[in-house]
N, C-alpha and C positions, 0 to 999 in steps of 0.2 A: 457465527460470531462476527460482529462488525469489524473488529480489528483485523481479522483474517481477510475479509472482503477488501478492506482498505489496502492491506499489504499486497494482495493479488493485483489490484489496480496500480499501485505504486510500482510493482514489479513489471508491469506492462508499460511503464514510463508515463503514466498519467499524472497530471498536476493535481493539486488539492482542489482547484476550481472544477476540473472535469470530474473528479471523484464526488464532489458536492452534487453535481448535476445527475450523475448516474445513480448515486445512492439515495438521492432526495434527502440530504442532510444539510445542515448549515455548515458554512466553511469553518466556523469555530469548532464544531463537533468533529469534523474531519481532521483538523489540526490537532485536536486532543487525542484522537485515535493514533495519529502518526507519532505524536509525542510519547504515548504509552508504548507503542511498538519500539521506538528507538530506545526507550528505557529498558524494555524487556530483552531485546535482541542485542543491545549494546554495540550497534555498528557506529563507526566514526563519521559516516555520511549516509545520505539517502541512497547513494549508489551502492554502498555495501548492503543496505537493506534489500535492494534489488537482487544482489547476489544471493542473499539468504533465501529469498523467494524462489529463485531458480534451484538452488542446492537442495531445498526441501521438497521440490516437486510441486510447489504451489503454483508456479508459473512454468509453462513450457514454451519453447519458441513459437509454436503455432497458435498459442492461446491468445485470444483477443477479447476485450471487454464487450459485453453484449448490451 
């Protein structure tokens, strides 16, 4: 699922611009995925979304985008 991929990349600290390049999506599409994630997860900030990615095991400290 693209939203999961976007959350993994956000969890690794990547910007929307880098997500766009890695996922070969438009920036508008990436922003839409981030918006949907924020709506589903209800974090108050992007940083809290990163915490969710770590807490769920989606991202681990050694994880790096490919």
